[in-house]
Each structure stands twice: as C-alpha cells, then as structure tokens.
VMD Tcl script that draws the C-alpha trace (Angstrom):
set ca {
  {44.20 -16.92 90.44}
  {44.13 -13.46 88.92}
  {47.21 -14.24 86.86}
  {45.61 -17.41 85.54}
  {42.55 -15.48 84.35}
  {44.73 -12.93 82.54}
  {46.72 -15.65 80.90}
  {43.52 -17.34 79.74}
  {42.23 -14.08 78.26}
  {45.48 -13.34 76.45}
  {44.90 -13.78 72.67}
  {48.49 -14.66 72.13}
  {48.00 -18.03 73.73}
  {44.69 -18.67 71.80}
  {45.48 -21.23 69.08}
  {42.50 -20.13 66.95}
  {43.50 -16.46 66.78}
  {45.46 -15.44 63.61}
  {49.01 -14.59 64.31}
  {51.11 -11.91 62.74}
  {52.95 -14.52 60.72}
  {49.69 -15.86 59.30}
  {48.60 -12.38 58.27}
  {51.93 -11.82 56.60}
  {51.64 -15.09 54.70}
  {48.12 -14.19 53.53}
  {49.27 -10.80 52.29}
  {52.20 -12.41 50.48}
  {49.88 -14.93 48.82}
  {47.46 -12.18 47.71}
  {50.28 -10.08 46.37}
  {51.74 -13.01 44.50}
  {48.28 -13.87 43.06}
  {47.78 -10.30 41.93}
  {51.30 -10.25 40.52}
  {50.63 -13.43 38.58}
  {47.25 -12.32 37.17}
  {47.59 -8.58 36.70}
  {48.98 -9.04 33.24}
  {45.98 -11.22 32.31}
  {43.56 -8.65 33.71}
  {45.33 -5.86 31.96}
  {45.28 -7.81 28.69}
  {41.55 -8.54 29.05}
  {40.76 -4.91 29.88}
  {42.80 -3.60 26.99}
  {41.17 -6.12 24.68}
  {37.66 -5.14 25.82}
  {38.50 -1.46 25.48}
  {39.92 -2.04 22.00}
  {36.80 -3.95 20.93}
  {34.51 -1.22 22.24}
  {36.52 1.56 20.60}
  {36.73 -0.23 17.26}
  {33.00 -1.08 17.33}
  {32.05 2.50 18.19}
  {34.28 4.04 15.52}
  {33.14 1.53 12.91}
  {29.48 2.16 13.76}
  {29.88 5.94 13.48}
  {31.79 5.67 10.20}
  {29.29 3.31 8.59}
  {26.28 5.35 9.72}
  {27.82 8.55 8.35}
  {28.64 6.82 5.07}
  {25.04 5.63 4.75}
  {23.74 9.12 5.58}
  {25.99 10.71 2.94}
  {24.86 8.13 0.39}
  {21.20 8.91 1.10}
  {21.85 12.67 0.88}
  {23.57 12.18 -2.47}
  {20.57 10.23 -3.74}
  {18.27 13.07 -2.64}
  {20.44 15.70 -4.35}
  {20.41 13.68 -7.55}
  {16.62 13.47 -7.41}
  {16.32 17.22 -6.84}
  {18.67 17.92 -9.76}
  {16.48 16.03 -12.26}
  {13.18 17.22 -10.85}
  {11.36 19.55 -13.20}
  {13.22 18.31 -16.29}
  {12.15 15.88 -18.97}
  {14.10 13.13 -17.22}
  {12.49 14.00 -13.92}
  {9.06 13.56 -15.46}
  {9.88 9.98 -16.35}
  {11.39 9.25 -12.94}
  {9.70 9.35 -9.56}
  {9.20 12.71 -7.88}
  {11.40 14.21 -5.19}
  {9.12 13.41 -2.28}
  {8.84 9.80 -3.33}
  {12.61 9.46 -3.67}
  {13.16 11.23 -0.38}
  {10.88 8.95 1.62}
  {12.17 5.87 -0.15}
  {15.80 6.83 0.48}
  {15.09 7.66 4.12}
  {13.40 4.33 4.68}
  {16.27 2.45 3.03}
  {18.80 4.49 5.03}
  {16.99 3.78 8.31}
  {16.97 0.05 7.60}
  {20.64 0.02 6.60}
  {21.70 1.99 9.68}
  {19.71 -0.25 12.00}
  {21.10 -3.42 10.43}
  {24.67 -2.07 10.55}
  {24.34 -1.05 14.22}
  {22.85 -4.41 15.18}
  {25.56 -6.40 13.41}
  {28.45 -4.30 14.74}
  {27.29 -4.06 18.35}
  {26.14 -7.68 18.45}
  {29.47 -8.91 17.13}
  {31.31 -6.69 19.63}
  {29.23 -8.07 22.50}
  {29.99 -11.65 21.52}
  {33.69 -10.87 21.22}
  {33.72 -9.30 24.71}
  {32.03 -12.37 26.19}
  {34.56 -14.54 24.41}
  {37.38 -12.47 25.90}
  {36.20 -13.44 29.40}
  {36.32 -17.10 28.29}
  {32.58 -17.53 28.59}
  {31.13 -20.48 26.69}
  {28.92 -18.96 24.01}
  {27.35 -22.18 22.80}
  {24.51 -22.28 25.41}
  {23.96 -18.54 24.98}
  {23.67 -18.81 21.21}
  {21.35 -21.80 21.51}
  {19.11 -19.93 23.96}
  {19.12 -16.87 21.73}
  {18.15 -19.01 18.76}
  {15.23 -20.59 20.65}
  {14.13 -17.18 21.95}
  {14.37 -15.72 18.44}
  {12.19 -18.50 17.04}
  {9.62 -18.01 19.81}
  {9.52 -14.25 19.33}
  {9.35 -14.61 15.56}
  {6.47 -17.08 15.86}
  {4.59 -14.84 18.28}
  {5.15 -11.69 16.24}
  {4.96 -13.31 12.80}
  {2.51 -10.69 11.51}
  {4.86 -7.90 12.52}
  {7.83 -9.69 10.94}
  {5.80 -10.30 7.77}
  {4.81 -6.63 7.55}
  {8.39 -5.50 8.11}
  {9.94 -7.84 5.54}
  {7.24 -7.03 2.99}
  {7.87 -3.32 3.51}
  {11.62 -3.74 3.08}
  {11.29 -5.64 -0.21}
  {8.57 -3.28 -1.43}
  {10.85 -0.28 -0.88}
  {13.91 -1.98 -2.35}
  {11.98 -3.07 -5.46}
  {10.31 0.36 -5.76}
  {6.86 -1.13 -6.31}
  {5.15 2.18 -5.52}
  {5.91 5.48 -3.83}
  {4.45 8.76 -2.63}
  {2.10 10.28 -5.19}
  {1.31 7.02 -7.00}
  {-2.27 5.89 -7.53}
  {-2.44 2.24 -6.55}
  {-5.00 -0.52 -6.15}
  {-3.90 -2.68 -3.22}
  {-6.93 -4.97 -3.24}
  {-8.03 -4.14 0.30}
  {-7.99 -0.41 -0.52}
  {-7.18 1.93 -3.37}
  {-6.14 5.56 -3.64}
  {-3.12 7.86 -3.73}
  {-0.06 6.94 -1.67}
  {0.70 9.69 0.86}
  {3.24 7.86 3.06}
  {5.31 4.71 2.74}
  {6.53 2.93 5.88}
  {8.21 -0.34 6.70}
  {5.07 -1.69 8.36}
  {2.13 0.43 7.14}
  {1.35 2.28 3.90}
  {-1.06 5.23 3.99}
  {-3.49 5.73 1.11}
  {-5.90 8.60 0.52}
  {-9.11 7.39 -1.08}
  {-11.24 9.10 -3.69}
  {-13.53 10.58 -1.01}
  {-10.66 11.91 1.10}
  {-10.48 9.06 3.60}
  {-7.11 7.71 4.72}
  {-6.48 3.98 4.57}
  {-3.78 2.34 6.70}
  {-2.74 -0.79 4.84}
  {-0.35 -3.27 6.45}
  {2.33 -4.25 4.00}
  {1.99 -7.93 4.88}
  {-1.70 -7.94 3.87}
  {-1.01 -6.76 0.31}
  {-1.15 -9.87 -1.88}
  {-1.23 -8.03 -5.18}
  {-0.96 -4.38 -6.09}
  {-1.64 -2.43 -9.24}
  {0.31 0.77 -9.80}
  {-1.63 3.18 -11.99}
  {1.15 5.80 -12.07}
  {4.12 3.97 -13.56}
  {5.01 3.88 -17.25}
  {2.01 5.23 -19.13}
  {-1.79 5.11 -19.04}
  {-4.46 4.66 -21.70}
  {-7.42 6.96 -22.19}
  {-10.33 5.28 -23.98}
  {-13.58 6.88 -25.15}
  {-16.54 5.05 -26.72}
  {-18.60 7.21 -29.10}
  {-22.10 5.89 -29.91}
  {-23.68 7.19 -33.13}
  {-26.59 6.21 -35.34}
  {-25.98 3.31 -37.76}
  {-26.82 5.45 -40.79}
  {-24.02 7.93 -40.09}
  {-21.13 8.15 -42.56}
  {-18.16 6.36 -40.99}
  {-15.62 8.31 -43.01}
  {-17.11 11.57 -41.79}
  {-17.09 10.32 -38.21}
  {-13.45 9.23 -38.50}
  {-12.37 12.51 -40.11}
  {-14.07 14.50 -37.34}
  {-12.44 12.39 -34.59}
  {-9.01 12.71 -36.22}
  {-9.40 16.48 -36.37}
  {-10.37 16.60 -32.68}
  {-7.32 14.52 -31.69}
  {-4.92 16.57 -33.80}
  {-6.21 19.87 -32.42}
  {-6.07 18.62 -28.85}
  {-2.50 17.32 -29.18}
  {-1.27 20.81 -30.16}
  {-2.82 22.75 -27.27}
  {-1.59 23.28 -23.71}
  {-1.52 21.39 -21.39}
  {-2.76 18.41 -23.39}
  {0.34 18.28 -25.58}
  {2.33 17.25 -22.46}
  {-0.27 14.86 -21.11}
  {-0.69 13.07 -24.43}
  {2.25 10.73 -25.04}
  {0.92 9.56 -28.38}
  {-1.59 10.51 -31.08}
  {-5.30 10.12 -30.55}
  {-6.18 7.02 -32.58}
  {-9.55 5.91 -33.92}
  {-9.41 2.15 -33.38}
  {-12.57 1.46 -35.38}
  {-15.98 0.01 -34.67}
  {-16.28 -1.64 -31.30}
  {-19.84 -2.89 -31.85}
  {-22.65 -2.55 -34.40}
  {-26.30 -2.83 -33.32}
  {-29.65 -2.26 -35.00}
  {-30.08 1.21 -33.52}
  {-26.48 2.32 -32.87}
  {-22.82 1.67 -33.49}
  {-19.87 2.32 -31.16}
  {-16.59 3.86 -32.35}
  {-13.57 3.36 -30.09}
  {-11.06 6.21 -29.56}
  {-7.82 5.65 -27.61}
  {-4.71 7.63 -26.65}
  {-1.55 6.96 -24.61}
  {-1.25 9.49 -21.78}
  {0.94 10.50 -18.88}
  {0.51 8.26 -15.81}
  {-2.44 9.35 -13.70}
  {-3.84 11.70 -16.37}
  {-6.05 9.29 -18.29}
  {-9.28 10.39 -16.61}
  {-8.77 14.08 -17.35}
  {-7.85 13.31 -20.97}
  {-11.00 11.20 -21.39}
  {-13.18 14.02 -20.08}
  {-11.58 16.55 -22.39}
  {-11.94 14.21 -25.35}
  {-15.65 13.72 -24.68}
  {-16.13 17.49 -24.41}
  {-14.37 18.18 -27.70}
  {-16.00 15.27 -29.55}
  {-19.48 16.45 -28.53}
  {-18.77 19.97 -29.76}
  {-17.26 18.73 -33.02}
  {-20.15 16.34 -33.69}
  {-22.69 19.08 -33.05}
  {-20.88 21.32 -35.53}
  {-20.68 18.52 -38.11}
  {-24.32 17.45 -37.68}
  {-23.46 13.99 -36.32}
  {-25.90 12.79 -33.70}
  {-24.72 10.90 -30.64}
  {-27.23 8.35 -29.37}
  {-27.42 6.19 -26.31}
  {-29.77 5.12 -23.56}
  {-33.49 5.24 -24.46}
  {-33.98 5.48 -28.25}
  {-35.21 8.88 -29.36}
  {-38.67 9.14 -30.96}
  {-38.69 10.10 -34.67}
  {-39.73 13.69 -35.31}
  {-43.44 14.19 -36.16}
  {-44.52 10.84 -34.72}
  {-46.74 10.99 -31.68}
  {-45.80 8.99 -28.68}
  {-47.70 5.73 -28.39}
  {-50.37 5.28 -25.72}
  {-48.81 3.44 -22.77}
  {-52.17 1.71 -22.10}
  {-52.55 0.42 -25.65}
  {-51.00 -2.90 -24.82}
  {-53.16 -3.48 -21.75}
  {-56.05 -5.99 -21.89}
  {-59.62 -4.68 -21.50}
  {-61.37 -5.29 -18.19}
  {-63.13 -8.64 -17.90}
  {-66.92 -8.89 -17.86}
  {-66.67 -11.43 -15.08}
  {-65.40 -8.72 -12.74}
  {-68.98 -7.36 -12.49}
  {-71.18 -9.78 -10.52}
  {-74.34 -8.35 -12.04}
  {-73.29 -8.89 -15.64}
  {-75.00 -11.63 -17.70}
  {-71.71 -13.45 -18.14}
  {-71.15 -13.54 -14.39}
  {-74.73 -14.73 -13.70}
  {-74.45 -17.48 -16.35}
  {-71.26 -18.72 -14.80}
  {-72.80 -18.97 -11.31}
  {-73.25 -22.72 -10.47}
  {-76.38 -22.28 -8.35}
  {-79.14 -19.99 -9.45}
  {-80.58 -17.79 -6.70}
  {-83.81 -19.33 -5.20}
  {-87.12 -17.59 -6.06}
  {-89.19 -16.08 -3.23}
  {-92.42 -18.13 -2.35}
  {-95.73 -16.59 -3.56}
  {-97.69 -14.68 -1.00}
  {-100.88 -16.34 0.33}
  {-104.25 -14.56 0.01}
  {-106.51 -14.65 3.05}
  {-109.81 -16.56 2.70}
}
mol new
graphics top color blue
foreach p $ca { graphics top sphere $p radius 0.5 }
foreach p [lrange $ca 0 end-1] q [lrange $ca 1 end] { graphics top cylinder $p $q radius 0.2 }
display resetview
C-alpha cells in the first residue's frame, strides 16, 4: 500500500506534467523563432535608430541655419542704423523683434514638420496602419481648430502681419480699436502705448484695418486766418520767408522732406480768409513741425503788421461795446395787476361795497 501511494505521487507517471523532452522541444522552438526573426528585429531597430538620428541632426542643422539667418539680418540692420539709408528703413529694435518673431515661427514649423514626419515613419516601420490614425488626427485637428478659432485667427493674422511688415516697434498706428505707439509685436497680441501713457493689448485677429502713421512720409498742414483786407502778396511773401528760414535751421532741415508751400486760399468769408500752408515731413514729425510753423508764422506776422483773426470778431477800435440788454423787450404793463391796462382787461369788475345804513 505504501508503494502504491509513492507511485501515485511520482510526477514521472503524471501524464499532465511536462517532461524533459517537452521542455527541450519548447526551447528549440523559441530558439528557432528568435533565429528566424532576429534579423527583422535588428532591421527594424536599426531603421528606427537611423530615422531618429537623421531627424535629430536635420532639426539641429535647420534650427542653426535659421538662427544664423536671423543674426545676419540683425547685423545688417545695425550696420545701416544711423545712416541716411537707416533713416528710410525701420529701426534696429523693430527689425530685431520682427526677425525674432519670424525666426521663432520658422523654427517651430521646421521642428513640427521634421519630428512629425519622423514619428509617422517610425510607426510605418512597425507596419502599423496609419490611415485610421491620420483620419482621427484630422478630425481632432478640425475640432481643436473650431474650438480655438479665435486663437488660430490671432496667430495667423500675426504671422502675416509680421511677414508683410505692416507695422513694427516705434510706429504710430491707428488700429481702429486703439491707437498709439507700438512697443511690442507678438504673434497673438500687439502692445500699443496710448497718448496718455496707457498700454493697449490688441489681439491681431481683431484688427480689421490699420493705419500706419510712421511709414513713408507725413504731411504738416497749417491754416492761417487773416482779415479779408490784408494784402495776399504780402501774406504769401511772409509765409515763404518763414518756410525758407525754417528749412535751413537745425533740426528742422532734417525733419522737413520738402519745401514749405503756400497752397493758396482755403476759404474766403466776410470777416476772414484762410490761407493753407503745407509741408512734407519725416514720418511721425508732422505735429512738431506744425507747432513750430505756427510759432514762426505768428512772430513773422506780428513783425510785418499782419493781423491773425479767428473766433469771436474783435471790436473796432474807438467803438464802445453795445449794450447787451438793448435787444430785450421792455416789461409788459400787464405784469402789474394794479395798472390801468390790467384792470381794463379783467373780465369781471370787482363788486362795490353796499352803502352803510343810518340808524333811525
């Protein structure tokens, strides 16, 4: 009985227990499977490694090339700054920020394209079907773009604004929603400093139209109002002398990009006439030129005996001012209830008191 129990507990006689031959066959099968597929695994690994190395090297090379290009643009801007050519071009700070923004966009786009393409190639190396993945990515991209359409609009508007060089740092612009001097240009938001010192944050996607007051040239216009009996030739000669003198003095000779011209009579009225004076100036300097012109014209007219009029007409000398109450109507007699006119106009005469009775 004891021998039967031992024989029953012996695993050698158990048909379900793996035998040494079965283990040997399993090891042989695994070794043969590894031997058959190791070349495929090695090829896939080498291919993935090659893709990663090429993508990394290409990304570094392209980013460095973009950085060197931006640095060269900045050095070119610094070389022309302070010269006559630099005065016509944008300033260094504006070029620097514009080039940095363009460089940032180019580096980001290059990195996204290179790494995205490398990722898709790696997935293709593992024989993964990319059609469902691309379809899902397309649907997700549409959903994200629809949800963040304002952000996408701001970004795209900022990119095209920078590429087209619509405005830059230091420009005076009128963006519709706000106006002022540009102090920072971004891909999503542009910062403006207003006339009172406030800072406006304007989203690039909200700008429907923009007026740049600092590109090309500006026009300074001054209207001079004189009496109609003044000699026009004398007025014109005096204005020409003021413009010629101003164009030869510092710093107005640099701010004036053309002669000060007397355009002629802008309007003729019974008590005054307006003479229009105009000059082409450096961008952003029209206001200062107009103020200086008014200052010099006033001094020249005072020296030449030409009177400038405007606003309330001046009273002739020796004539007393008219009484302000002269045009007022006299008070009405009907305002006094005890006046004869008021009593005659009363519809009912006041009743007389009854006579007093005498005692008998």
